[in-house]
Steps between C-alpha positions, in 0.01 A plus 500: 500500500675388817571860600131589456394207721751604765373858495133400522588250771669775699200733465252229600714396795524863620121544472424173682768566757378857562137397545604214723724725707216749555264228624775343709583832668131573572467153652817555701363830630169340598681212669723746687191693613343175617816416692477836679135435574574154640777638724247725675180299462292358780248215460146545626141412417303765316129538445384597152313833522466570125596360161569724199399332176686580177353397163722469194521310172694227682225445759428613852756564773450586865695712748389442859542747787561354844450619855742357755667562834875570491758386758441818705127428528394776259230432240636549147369474144686407186446378146695234313795595281344333193155414376428143392214283383570270796450780758118478488445484877162555661471815711544400865715193429830452687823461302864453608698805387836673537524874562796734492574638849637823348187546284204298634289588195730275292356148519575172322358152530720240668540261205842465339373591155302796638816653644785396268329384180445829317864608503631154420262467204646821356853369555422173318325687217811717471744211526354309205564773238845557646580130446358517148718804432805315629440204267421724201821693560696178535351357182561822305870454563551791732657412824441656836808651668721236656768552760830492315726519800543210737724590796597140576584417139691826458709420807612152385486507120720734304310584181775692324839336528817697418675182377765514234535252214793342685290443816225345293735262321662394826162422660363303204813280478500424870558137597442418866768309685414228744710433805525153631550407857792274589 
């Protein structure tokens, strides 16, 4: 019975770990993309020129398109990276935005969650199943690989001693002598 529990624990941990790893990698990719965007982004104020409305079973989400002037004085247009229920801006309203200097059509709102949140949510969603998989694997009795070699210990501790029986007897019968000062 214990073997069966270990095997099912391994399978469950691999499934949870695999799903978690996929989400974590997607979140890491989105966060990396956001980092690249932030390296080349420029803040400005944009005017909402249109809002695309998307209806789904979950509700309504909005994706605004902005008109703005870039650092070179050229008029540009760009839509947000994501659509959200909180992006319901009135046409003509002014909103603080970030745009990518390499691709001015790529626009994001200036809030922390609007720029970093999506990727980090995926990373957290991926991290939770990976932790569950770790604890399932630990409980099932299978251990993750552990470093078996320690350079410091190997240098100072001799694990295999070529002692003879005579050496062992001499060391176990050792009586220290004490010298006294005169």
